[in-house]
C-alpha positions in Angstrom: -1.9 -29.4 -2.6 -1.1 -25.7 -2.6 -4.2 -23.5 -3.0 -4.9 -19.8 -3.3 -6.4 -17.9 -0.4 -8.8 -14.9 -0.6 -9.8 -12.5 2.2 -11.1 -9.0 2.7 -9.7 -6.4 5.1 -11.1 -3.0 6.0 -9.4 0.2 7.3 -9.8 -1.1 10.9 -7.7 -4.2 10.2 -10.8 -6.4 10.5 -10.8 -9.3 8.1 -13.5 -11.4 6.5 -12.3 -14.8 5.4 -13.5 -16.1 2.0 -11.3 -19.2 2.0 -12.6 -21.4 4.8 -15.5 -23.8 4.4 -15.6 -24.4 8.2 -16.1 -20.7 8.8 -18.9 -20.6 6.3 -17.6 -18.7 3.3 -15.7 -19.8 0.2 -14.8 -17.8 -2.9 -14.7 -19.9 -6.1 -14.3 -19.5 -9.9 -12.5 -16.1 -9.6 -11.9 -14.3 -12.9 -10.2 -11.0 -13.9 -7.3 -11.3 -11.5 -4.8 -10.6 -14.3 -4.4 -7.4 -16.3 -5.2 -6.0 -19.8 -4.3 -3.0 -22.0 -6.3 -1.0 -24.4 -3.8 -0.4 -27.3 -4.2 1.8 -30.4 -2.1 1.3 -33.5 -1.3 3.4 -36.5 -0.8 1.7 -39.9 2.4 2.5 -41.7 2.2 0.7 -45.1 2.2 -3.0 -44.1 3.2 -2.5 -40.5 1.2 -1.3 -37.5 2.9 0.9 -34.9 1.7 1.2 -31.3 0.9 4.8 -30.5 -1.1 4.5 -27.2 -1.2 1.9 -24.4 -3.6 2.3 -21.5 -3.9 0.0 -18.6 -7.5 -1.1 -18.1 -9.4 -1.3 -14.7 -10.1 -4.9 -13.7 -13.3 -6.1 -12.0 -12.6 -9.4 -10.2 -15.6 -11.6 -10.0 -16.6 -15.0 -8.9 -19.1 -16.8 -6.6 -19.2 -16.8 -2.8 -20.6 -19.9 -1.2 -22.2 -19.2 2.2 -23.3 -21.9 4.7 -26.3 -19.9 5.9 -28.3 -16.8 5.5 -26.8 -15.6 8.7 -23.3 -15.7 7.1 -24.6 -13.7 4.2 -26.0 -11.1 6.6 -22.7 -11.0 8.4 -20.9 -10.4 5.1 -23.2 -7.5 4.1 -22.9 -5.9 7.6 -19.1 -6.2 7.3 -19.1 -4.4 3.9 -21.5 -1.7 5.0 -19.5 -1.1 8.2 -16.3 -0.5 6.3 -15.1 2.7 4.6 -12.2 1.1 2.7 -11.9 -2.5 1.5 -8.7 -4.4 0.5 -8.8 -7.7 -1.4 -6.1 -10.1 -0.1 -4.8 -12.6 -2.5 -2.5 -15.4 -1.1 -0.5 -16.8 -4.0 1.1 -20.2 -3.4 4.5 -19.7 -5.1 7.0 -22.6 -5.0 9.2 -20.7 -2.5 6.2 -20.1 -0.2 3.0 -18.1 0.0 3.0 -14.3 -0.6 0.2 -12.0 0.2 -0.8 -9.3 -2.2 -3.3 -6.5 -1.6 -5.6 -4.6 -3.9 -8.0 -1.8 -3.0 -11.5 -2.6 -4.2 -15.1 -1.5 -4.1 -18.0 -3.9 -4.1 -20.1 -3.5 -7.2 -22.7 -6.2 -6.5 -23.6 -9.2 -4.5 -26.5 -11.4 -5.8 -28.3 -13.3 -3.0 -29.7 -16.6 -4.1 -31.9 -19.3 -2.7 -30.2 -22.0 -0.6 -29.5 -25.2 -2.6 -28.5 -28.1 -0.4 -26.3 -26.7 2.4 -24.9 -23.7 0.5 -26.0 -20.4 -0.9 -24.2 -19.6 -4.2 -23.9 -15.8 -4.4 -22.2 -14.2 -7.5 -20.1 -11.2 -6.5 -18.2 -8.5 -8.4 -15.5 -6.1 -7.3 -14.0 -3.0 -8.9 -10.3 -2.6 -8.5 -9.2 0.9 -7.5 -5.5 0.2 -7.3 -2.8 -2.2 -8.6 -1.7 -5.2 -6.6 0.8 -4.3 -3.9 2.9 -5.8 -1.2 2.9 -4.9 2.5 5.1 -6.2 5.3 6.9 -8.8 3.2 10.3 -7.3 2.5 13.2 -6.9 5.0 15.1 -3.6 4.9 18.3 -2.5 6.4 18.5 0.3 9.0 22.0 1.5 9.6 22.6 3.4 12.9 26.1 4.5 12.3 28.1 1.3 12.9 26.2 -1.9 13.9 23.7 -3.0 11.3 20.2 -3.9 12.5 17.5 -5.6 10.4 13.9 -4.7 10.7 10.7 -5.8 8.9 9.1 -3.9 6.1 7.3 -1.6 8.6 9.5 -0.5 11.4 8.5 1.5 14.5 11.5 1.3 16.9 13.1 3.7 19.4 16.7 4.6 19.1 19.0 7.0 21.1 21.9 9.2 20.1 21.2 9.1 16.4 19.7 11.9 14.3 19.6 9.9 11.0 17.7 6.7 10.1 18.7 4.9 6.8 16.4 2.5 5.0 17.6 0.7 1.8 15.3 -0.7 -0.8 15.2 -1.9 -4.4 11.8 -1.4 -6.0 11.1 -4.6 -7.9 7.5 -3.5 -8.8 6.1 -2.4 -12.1 5.7 1.3 -11.3 7.3 3.8 -8.9 6.8 2.9 -5.2 5.0 5.4 -3.0 6.0 5.8 0.7 4.5 6.7 4.0 6.9 8.4 6.5 5.9 9.0 10.1 8.0 11.1 12.5 6.9 11.0 16.1 8.0 13.9 18.3 9.9 15.5 19.6 11.5 16.2 16.3 13.0 19.6 15.2 13.1 20.5 11.5 12.8 16.9 10.1 14.1 16.1 6.7 13.4 13.2 4.2 16.1 12.4 1.6 16.0 9.9 -1.2 19.4 8.7 -2.6 19.3 6.7 -5.9 22.4 4.7 -6.8 24.3 6.6 -4.1 23.4 10.1 -5.3 21.0 12.6 -3.7 17.8 12.4 -5.9 15.2 14.3 -3.8 15.1 16.2 -0.5 12.2 17.5 1.5 12.9 19.8 4.4 10.3 20.8 7.0 10.5 24.1 9.0 8.6 22.8 12.0 8.9 21.3 15.5 6.8 18.2 16.1 6.3 18.0 19.9 6.1 14.9 22.0 3.1 12.7 21.2 2.6 14.5 17.9 3.3 13.1 14.5 4.5 14.3 11.1 2.7 12.2 8.4 3.9 12.2 4.8 2.2 9.9 2.2 2.8 9.8 -1.5 0.2 7.4 -2.7 -1.4 8.7 -6.0 -4.9 9.0 -4.5 -3.9 9.8 -0.9 -1.0 12.3 -1.1 -0.9 14.4 2.1 1.5 16.1 4.5 -0.1 16.3 7.9 0.6 16.9 11.6 -1.3 14.6 13.9 -2.0 16.5 17.2 -2.1 14.9 20.6 -5.9 14.6 20.4 -5.8 12.7 17.1 -6.9 15.6 14.9 -5.0 16.2 11.7 -3.5 19.6 10.5 -2.6 20.1 6.9 1.1 21.1 6.6 1.1 21.7 2.8 2.3 25.2 3.3 5.0 27.5 1.9 6.1 28.4 5.4 6.4 24.7 6.5 8.2 23.2 3.5 11.6 24.8 2.8 12.4 25.7 -0.8 8.8 24.8 -1.7 8.9 26.3 -5.3 12.2 24.6 -6.1 11.5 21.0 -5.2 9.4 18.1 -6.2 7.5 17.3 -3.0 6.3 13.9 -4.1 8.9 11.3 -3.2 8.5 7.8 -4.9 11.1 5.2 -5.4 12.1 4.5 -9.1 12.0 0.9 -10.4 15.0 -1.5 -10.2 17.5 1.0 -8.7 19.3 0.9 -5.4 17.5 3.4 -3.2 18.1 4.7 0.2 15.7 6.8 2.4 17.3 8.9 5.0 15.2 10.4 7.8 17.0 13.1 9.8 16.4 16.1 12.0 18.2 18.8 14.0 17.8 16.5 17.0 17.8 12.7 17.5 15.1 10.8 15.5 13.9 8.6 18.4 10.7 7.2 16.9 9.9 7.0 13.2 8.1 4.6 10.8 8.6 4.1 7.1 6.3 2.1 4.8 7.0 1.4 1.1 4.3 0.0 -1.2 5.6 -2.1 -4.0 3.0 -2.2 -6.8 2.4 -4.8 -9.5 0.2 -4.7 -12.6 -0.3 -8.5 -12.2 0.9 -11.2 -9.8 
């Protein structure tokens, strides 16, 4: 029988499994995994017209069964040692399992007395994002002639090309934010978004990213940034009139529209030898 799987993952990539009795933790009776709207209506004679629709924040909750007090302590230490938590939801579709992520915060965990061999501890999360996909879609990178396929995240070295092309159709429920990483040496990098074959947005940088440095560009709603990562790992804010060309004339936030053929082009005045692109596809419910 196909079953759902539940895990947590922090910003370090460390996971805590909530779907394995043998490992001592199992999440049961989950609720609020769907979505809801707050909708206002205006009456017009005998009809009611919708005039406002607002998506509501969801607070998934359920019960965690722990095999021991030690496992509860391990869970608490994991939460307190993490700055960011993602809730992983493995959905057993007929075509195969797909993993969805949701950024969450822990609201409460009630610790109970042990009954039999298990501790039943009610838990509640607060969702801080929609559901989204990572590393599940194959995109096409076109280096001039021969087509090469890469996974959702790509971080591959090329030679003799100064343009990287990535094609995508955003099947999510909202615009899709992106994370672009250029690794130096890169001279005057540029990000272009083509929609249905036409140039839609263009972001040009007046900067040289030296070897072992990175240009980081992220358009998540709550994490928008344009940074340079120095060789010592420190970050430098590049959101500057002198760095971004035509700053006052452009929309510097690139997100992929829904259900349209999109192409991201990463280019520079020299060869783009090392770059990475991530696209997050968001869903209101899965």
